[in-house]
N, C-alpha and C positions, 0 to 999 in steps of 0.2 A: 206454751205447749197445750194442744187440745186435750180434752178429756180422753178421747180415743187413744191418742199417742201415749198419754200418761198410763193408761191401763195396760197397753201393750208393753211399755217399758217395765212396769211393775211385774207383770207375768214373766217376762224374760229374766228379770233379776231373781225371782223366786225359783224358777226352773234351774238356774245356774248356781243357786246357793247351796252350800254344803248341807247334806241331809240332817246332820246333827244340829244345825242352826235353828230348826223349827220343829223337829220331831222329838217327842218325849223319849221313846225307846225305839230305835229302828228295828225292823224285822230282820231276823237272821237271813243271811245270804249264802246260798249253797250252789256252786257251779260244778257241773261235770265238765272236764277239760278233754278236748279231742286234739290229736295231732294227725293232720292229713286225713281227718274223718275217723280215726281209730281212737278208742278210749285211751287216755293218757294219765288220768288221775282226777283230783278234785281240788277246789279252792273254796274254803269255808270261812265266813266271817260271822261270829256269834257275839251277841250283845247281852249284857246283864247289868241291871241296875244295882248299885251298891248303896251303902249308907251315905248320908251327907250330900246327896245329889250327884254322886259319882257314877260314871258309866264305864264299865269294863268291856273292852273290845278284844276278842281273841281271834287271831288270824291263823289258819292252819292250811298249809299248801302241801300236797303230796303228788309228785309227778314221777312217772317211771316209764321207760321204754326198754324193751328187751326182746329176746327170742325165747319164748317159753319161760323156763325158770331162770334163764341167764339174763341178768340185768346189764344193759348197755349204757343206760343213763339214769341217774336218780337225782331228784331235786326235792328238798323239803325246806319249808320256812314256817317257823312258829313265832308269833309275836303276841305280846299283850300290851295294849294301850289303855291307860286310865285317864279319863277326861272328867273335868269338873267345870260346869258352867261354860262349856265350849272351849276350855283351855286344857292343854295337855299337862298332866300331872306326872306321869312316868311312862317309860317305854322299855320293854325288855324284848329282845329278838335274837333268835338263833337260826342260822341258815346253813344248809349243806347243799353245795352246788357241784355235783359231779366230782366229789372227792375233796373239795375245798370247803372248810368250815369257817364261818365268821360269827361274831356275837356283838350285840349292842345292848348296853345297860345305861339308861339315862334317867335322872331325876333332879329335882331342885334347880340349881343354877346351870346345870349341864343341858337342860332341855332346849331343843331347837326352836327358833321362832318361825321357821319355815313350815309350810304344810308338809305332812308326811306323804310318802309314796305308796301308801296302802290302798289307794283308789276309792275306798268306800265313801269318803266324804265329798268326792268330786273335786273339780279344779276350776279356779278362776282363770279365764283366758288371758288375763293380764300377767299371770305368773311367768317368771323366767328362771326360777329355781325352786326345787323341793328338797326335802330331806329324805335321802335314800335309807329306808329301814333295813336294807340288806347289808349295806356297806358301812353305815353309820356316818356318812359324809354328805354334805350338800351336793346337789347334782343340777347342772344347768339343763333347762328344758325349754321347749317351745310348745305352747298350747294353741291348738286351733279348734274353733267352734264351727261344726258343719251343720248346725241347726237341727230341726226336729225331723225324724225319720220314723217309718214303721218298722218295728223290730219283731220278728217272729220268736215266740217263746213257747214252751210246753203248755203254758196257760193261755195261749192265744196271742194275737197281734197286740202290741202296745206301742203307743207313741213315745218315742225316746229321743233325747238330745244326744247327738254323737260328738264326743270330744276326742281329739287326737293329741296324745302327749308323746313328744320325741325327746328322749334322754339317752340312756344306755341302749335302748331299743325304741322302736316306734310302735305304739299300741293305740287302737281305737277302743274307746270306752263309751258305753251307752247308759244313760240315766233316765228313769221315767219321770212323770210329772211331779212325783213326791220327792225327787232327788235320790231315789233308791238306785243303786248300781245294779243293772240288769243284763249287761253284756260286755264282752271283751274279745278282741281279735288282734293277733300280731304274728309276725314271722320271726323265727329264731333258728339259726343254723340251717336256713333254707327250708324249714318246715313251717306249714301253716297251723297255727294254734288258735283254737276257738273255744270260748267259754259258753256253755249252754246252761241257763238257769234251770235248776232242778224243779220239777213240778211241786208246788206247795201242797 
C-alpha cells in the first residue's frame, strides 16, 4: 500500500470511528426538530464526566404536534448511559410514544454487546444489528455510507459524512470530521422530520 493510500485509509477510519473512541468529553448536542418545516420539538444529548473515568450521557427528546393547545401527537424519550473506557456500564431509558410507554433498565451481565441506537456515537457500516434503547431489544439494521457532503448548519457549512441507517425506520445521519453528530433527517407517518443543530 502506498503512503498516500495509507493516509486516506487512516482518515476514513477516524471519520467513521465513534466520537467517544478518541474524544475526552464530547460537546453537548442540541437539535431543534422540525416536521414539514414546522417546529416539532428538540433532541438533546448532554455529556458529563464522572469519577473513575466514567462518562454520563443523558438523552432527552421531546416532540409534540397539535392544534393550538390540543395535542395530537406526543413523543418523549429520556435515557442515561454510563460509559467507562469506551464500554457501556449501565443504561436506563423511558419512552412515551403517542400513548404507549416502555422502559429499559440494564446493568452488569444484562448489558448488550451491540452498539446502542442513540446515534451520538456513530455507526460502523459493517453493522447489521444495534440495540434499540426504546424497545430494549436487538434490532436488525442496514448501514450505508454515502461519503462526505457539505451540510448547512446555523454555524455555517461543515463537511460531514452521511450515514443511512435502516431499521424500524430509515434515517440519514451526518457526522463532522471530529465524529460529532451534526444532522438527521427521516420520514415518519408520511411527515418529513429534520434535525437542525442549534447555534452554539
